[in-house]
C-alpha positions as CSV (number, residue, x, y, z in Angstrom):
1,M,160.1,-112.0,-88.2
2,P,158.7,-115.3,-86.6
3,T,154.9,-115.8,-86.5
4,L,154.7,-118.4,-82.9
5,P,151.5,-120.3,-81.8
6,F,149.2,-119.4,-78.3
7,V,146.2,-120.4,-76.6
8,T,145.0,-118.9,-73.7
9,Y,143.4,-120.8,-71.2
10,D,141.3,-119.7,-67.9
11,V,143.3,-121.9,-65.2
12,F,142.3,-123.1,-61.7
13,T,138.4,-123.3,-62.9
14,D,136.7,-125.5,-65.0
15,R,134.6,-122.9,-67.2
16,R,135.4,-119.7,-69.4
17,F,135.9,-116.5,-68.2
18,A,136.6,-117.4,-64.4
19,G,140.1,-118.9,-62.6
20,N,143.0,-116.9,-64.0
21,P,143.4,-116.5,-67.7
22,L,147.4,-117.4,-69.1
23,A,149.0,-117.0,-72.5
24,V,150.9,-120.4,-73.7
25,V,153.2,-119.2,-76.6
26,F,154.6,-122.4,-78.2
27,D,157.7,-122.9,-80.4
28,A,159.4,-119.9,-78.6
29,D,163.1,-121.2,-78.9
30,A,164.3,-118.0,-80.7
31,L,162.8,-115.3,-78.6
32,S,165.2,-113.4,-76.5
33,D,164.4,-112.8,-73.0
34,A,163.8,-109.2,-73.9
35,Q,161.3,-110.2,-76.6
36,M,159.6,-112.5,-74.4
37,Q,159.1,-110.0,-71.6
38,A,157.8,-107.6,-74.4
39,V,155.4,-110.6,-75.5
40,A,154.4,-110.8,-71.8
41,R,153.2,-107.2,-71.7
42,E,151.5,-107.6,-74.7
43,F,149.2,-110.4,-73.5
44,N,149.2,-108.0,-70.1
45,L,148.2,-111.2,-68.3
46,S,149.7,-112.1,-64.6
47,E,151.3,-114.9,-66.4
48,T,152.9,-115.8,-70.0
49,I,154.5,-119.4,-70.4
50,F,156.8,-120.0,-73.4
51,I,157.8,-123.6,-74.8
52,R,160.5,-124.6,-76.0
53,T,162.9,-127.4,-76.5
54,P,163.7,-129.4,-73.1
55,G,167.4,-129.8,-72.6
56,D,166.7,-133.7,-72.0
57,A,164.5,-135.2,-74.6
58,L,163.0,-137.3,-71.9
59,H,160.8,-134.4,-70.5
60,A,158.0,-132.3,-72.2
61,A,159.3,-128.8,-72.5
62,S,161.9,-126.2,-71.1
63,V,159.7,-123.2,-70.2
64,R,160.1,-119.8,-69.1
65,I,157.3,-117.8,-67.2
66,F,157.2,-113.8,-67.4
67,T,154.8,-111.7,-65.7
68,P,154.1,-108.3,-67.4
69,G,156.8,-107.0,-65.5
70,K,159.7,-109.5,-64.7
71,E,160.9,-113.3,-65.3
72,L,159.8,-115.8,-62.5
73,P,161.7,-119.2,-61.2
74,F,158.5,-120.9,-60.8
75,A,154.7,-120.2,-60.9
76,G,151.8,-122.3,-60.3
77,H,148.8,-121.5,-62.7
78,P,151.6,-121.5,-65.6
79,T,152.6,-125.2,-64.4
80,I,149.0,-126.1,-64.3
81,G,147.7,-124.5,-67.5
82,G,151.3,-125.3,-69.2
83,A,151.3,-129.0,-68.8
84,I,147.5,-129.0,-69.8
85,A,147.9,-127.3,-73.0
86,I,150.9,-129.3,-74.0
87,A,149.3,-132.7,-72.9
88,E,146.2,-131.6,-75.2
89,R,147.9,-130.5,-78.0
90,R,150.2,-133.5,-78.1
91,H,147.0,-135.7,-77.5
92,G,144.4,-133.9,-78.3
93,R,141.4,-135.8,-76.1
94,A,142.3,-139.4,-77.4
95,L,144.8,-139.7,-74.0
96,N,142.9,-140.0,-70.0
97,D,146.1,-140.1,-68.3
98,V,149.5,-138.1,-69.1
99,L,152.4,-138.0,-67.1
100,L,155.3,-134.9,-67.9
101,V,158.2,-133.3,-66.7
102,L,158.4,-129.5,-67.2
103,E,162.0,-128.0,-66.9
104,E,161.4,-124.7,-65.2
105,K,163.9,-122.1,-63.9
106,I,163.4,-123.6,-60.3
107,G,164.1,-127.3,-61.3
108,L,162.1,-130.2,-62.8
109,V,158.2,-130.2,-62.2
110,R,156.9,-133.5,-62.6
111,C,152.8,-133.1,-63.8
112,A,150.3,-135.3,-64.1
113,V,147.7,-134.2,-66.4
114,K,144.0,-136.3,-67.0
115,I,142.6,-135.0,-70.2
116,A,138.9,-134.4,-70.5
117,G,136.9,-136.1,-73.4
118,D,134.9,-132.3,-73.7
119,G,135.8,-129.5,-71.2
120,A,138.2,-128.9,-68.4
121,S,141.1,-130.8,-68.2
122,F,142.9,-131.4,-64.7
123,A,146.5,-131.1,-63.7
124,E,148.6,-131.4,-60.6
125,F,151.8,-131.4,-59.5
126,D,154.6,-132.0,-56.7
127,A,155.9,-128.3,-55.3
128,P,159.6,-128.7,-56.7
129,K,160.6,-126.8,-53.1
130,L,158.9,-126.7,-50.0
131,A,158.4,-123.8,-48.2
132,E,160.9,-122.3,-46.5
133,E,160.7,-119.4,-44.2
134,A,162.1,-116.2,-46.0
135,G,162.7,-113.4,-43.8
136,L,161.1,-111.2,-41.1
137,A,157.5,-110.3,-41.7
138,P,155.8,-107.0,-41.5
139,T,154.3,-105.8,-38.2
140,D,150.4,-106.1,-37.7
141,E,150.7,-102.1,-38.1
142,T,152.7,-102.2,-41.2
143,L,151.0,-104.8,-42.7
144,A,147.6,-103.3,-41.8
145,S,148.8,-100.3,-43.5
146,A,150.0,-102.0,-46.7
147,L,146.2,-103.3,-47.0
148,G,144.2,-100.2,-45.8
149,L,142.8,-102.3,-43.1
150,A,143.4,-101.9,-39.0
151,P,145.8,-103.8,-37.1
152,D,142.9,-106.0,-35.0
153,D,142.2,-106.9,-38.8
154,I,145.1,-108.9,-38.9
155,G,145.9,-112.5,-37.7
156,F,143.1,-115.3,-36.8
157,D,143.6,-118.5,-34.0
158,R,148.2,-118.8,-33.8
159,H,148.4,-117.5,-37.0
160,I,150.5,-114.1,-37.5
161,P,152.0,-112.8,-40.6
162,T,155.0,-114.5,-41.7
163,L,157.5,-114.6,-44.8
164,Y,157.4,-118.1,-46.9
165,S,158.6,-118.8,-50.2
166,A,158.9,-122.1,-52.3
167,G,160.6,-120.3,-55.1
168,V,158.5,-116.9,-55.0
169,T,158.7,-115.2,-51.4
170,F,155.2,-114.1,-50.1
171,V,154.2,-112.2,-47.4
172,C,151.6,-114.7,-46.1
173,A,149.3,-112.1,-44.2
174,P,146.4,-114.3,-42.1
175,I,143.1,-112.2,-42.0
176,A,140.8,-111.8,-39.3
177,S,137.3,-111.9,-41.4
178,L,136.1,-112.4,-44.7
179,D,134.8,-109.3,-44.2
180,A,138.4,-107.3,-43.7
181,L,139.6,-109.8,-46.3
182,A,136.8,-107.8,-49.2
183,R,138.0,-104.6,-47.7
184,A,141.5,-105.2,-48.4
185,R,143.4,-103.1,-50.9
186,A,147.4,-102.7,-51.7
187,T,148.4,-99.2,-50.6
188,P,151.7,-97.4,-52.2
189,L,153.1,-99.3,-48.6
190,A,152.5,-102.4,-50.5
191,L,155.3,-101.7,-53.1
192,D,158.2,-101.0,-50.2
193,A,160.0,-104.4,-49.8
194,E,162.4,-102.9,-47.4
195,A,159.2,-102.1,-44.9
196,M,157.4,-105.5,-46.1
197,G,159.9,-108.2,-46.8
198,A,158.6,-109.1,-50.2
199,T,156.0,-107.0,-52.7
200,E,154.1,-110.3,-53.5
201,L,151.3,-110.4,-50.7
202,F,149.1,-113.4,-50.3
203,L,145.7,-112.4,-48.0
204,Y,144.4,-115.4,-46.2
205,A,141.1,-116.0,-44.1
206,R,139.3,-119.0,-43.3
207,A,136.5,-119.7,-45.2
208,E,132.6,-119.6,-43.7
209,P,131.1,-122.8,-42.0
210,D,130.5,-125.5,-44.6
211,A,132.2,-124.2,-47.4
212,A,133.8,-127.1,-50.1
213,H,137.3,-125.0,-49.6
214,A,139.3,-124.7,-46.4
215,F,140.8,-121.0,-46.7
216,R,139.6,-118.1,-49.1
217,A,142.3,-115.7,-50.5
218,R,143.3,-112.8,-52.3
219,M,147.0,-112.0,-53.9
220,F,148.7,-108.5,-54.4
221,A,151.5,-107.6,-56.3
222,P,151.7,-104.2,-57.8
223,A,155.2,-104.0,-58.4
224,L,155.1,-107.0,-60.8
225,G,152.5,-105.3,-63.0
226,V,150.0,-107.4,-61.0
227,P,147.7,-105.2,-59.0
228,E,145.6,-108.5,-57.9
229,D,145.8,-111.7,-58.7
230,P,142.6,-114.3,-59.6
231,A,144.7,-117.3,-58.4
232,T,148.7,-117.8,-57.4
233,G,149.7,-121.5,-56.9
234,S,153.1,-120.2,-56.2
235,A,151.5,-118.5,-53.0
236,A,149.5,-121.6,-52.2
237,A,152.4,-123.5,-52.0
238,S,154.3,-121.1,-50.0
239,L,151.5,-120.8,-47.7
240,A,151.9,-124.5,-47.0
241,G,154.6,-123.4,-44.7
242,A,152.3,-121.4,-42.5
243,L,149.6,-123.8,-42.4
244,A,152.0,-126.3,-40.8
245,R,153.3,-124.3,-38.4
246,F,149.9,-122.4,-37.3
247,E,147.5,-125.4,-37.9
248,S,146.9,-128.2,-35.4
249,L,146.9,-130.5,-37.9
250,M,148.3,-134.4,-37.6
251,D,151.1,-136.4,-39.5
252,G,149.5,-137.2,-43.4
253,W,148.1,-135.9,-46.2
254,H,145.4,-133.4,-45.4
255,T,143.4,-131.5,-48.0
256,L,142.6,-127.7,-47.7
257,P,141.7,-126.5,-50.9
258,I,141.7,-122.4,-51.5
259,L,139.1,-120.3,-53.0
260,Q,140.8,-117.2,-54.5
261,G,139.7,-114.6,-57.0
262,A,135.9,-114.2,-56.4
263,E,136.6,-110.6,-55.3
264,M,137.6,-109.6,-58.9
265,G,134.7,-111.7,-60.4
266,R,137.3,-114.5,-61.6
267,P,136.0,-117.5,-58.5
268,S,139.5,-119.8,-58.8
269,L,139.7,-123.0,-56.6
270,I,143.3,-124.2,-56.0
271,G,143.5,-127.8,-54.8
272,L,146.1,-127.7,-52.1
273,E,147.4,-131.1,-50.4
274,I,150.2,-131.2,-47.8
275,E,152.0,-133.8,-46.0
276,L,153.7,-133.9,-42.4
277,T,156.0,-136.1,-41.2
278,G,156.8,-135.7,-37.3
279,G,154.9,-132.3,-37.7
280,A,157.5,-131.1,-40.2
281,L,156.2,-130.3,-44.0
282,R,157.1,-133.7,-46.4
283,N,155.5,-132.6,-49.9
284,V,152.8,-130.1,-51.2
285,R,150.7,-131.1,-54.1
286,I,149.1,-128.3,-56.2
287,G,146.0,-129.1,-58.7
288,G,143.4,-127.5,-60.6
289,K,141.2,-127.6,-63.9
290,A,141.8,-125.3,-66.9
291,V,139.8,-124.5,-70.0
292,K,141.1,-123.3,-73.4
293,V,139.6,-120.4,-74.4
294,S,141.2,-118.7,-77.3
295,E,144.1,-119.7,-79.7
296,G,145.8,-117.9,-82.8
297,A,149.7,-116.7,-83.6
298,I,151.8,-113.7,-82.4
299,T,154.2,-112.2,-84.5
300,V,157.6,-111.7,-82.7
């Protein structure tokens, strides 16, 4: 039975025991889909990323990303953490800036890594797919029932519930207040894909005045085996579609950081930058820090 090296990182944070935990399994070429799914269930983190030999030698790696319940074509915190793990494994702390390309199911993802001399390194990537509307969103009443809230807790300013996908479809659920955001919970209705349009629910509310971030967020995906996720980069990439639609933004680049995971005691800061041209979404960039927590080997 093969023994494979692994590391774990806390992602979208600059300190251990915050952010979103990620398992990174190296040298995973020989693993079958069933074995990768079993390993992801064993780690029981929101995602595990498997590092494999790339199809193109100019690329850093081919990667596969699994939740405890299924494989994903793309996810943000495994891309950030995986890029940092590869860069630190290959270069140690000797280099400052590393550019690398990951082959993901969604396509090629180009990442820039700034390796820290000590502590948390930083990575960012341009979303491989721009957010697009992905169907009919649930009504305010249905969404409120799925979240244990009242209909008046849904929506703010021009924001209404929408479905957007940048590789994974999310219900983008605008929440009227930080109090309602804190009270939200996933009820059994959240598992009903027909009623909801998707079973990944990304809740967002405006940040408190003078905060260093623009929005506060939570993400529920019980159907994927993730009751709540501390940080969801793919959801931030999808939310970019709603922000381009509902926020009054001029053409050019806008920095709109998102604080997620605070209600779980794992605060995570997701760097979100969006570019508009002619009022339309042109580019989305996700960034964040990650710090190594553990390393070892797993026998498969």
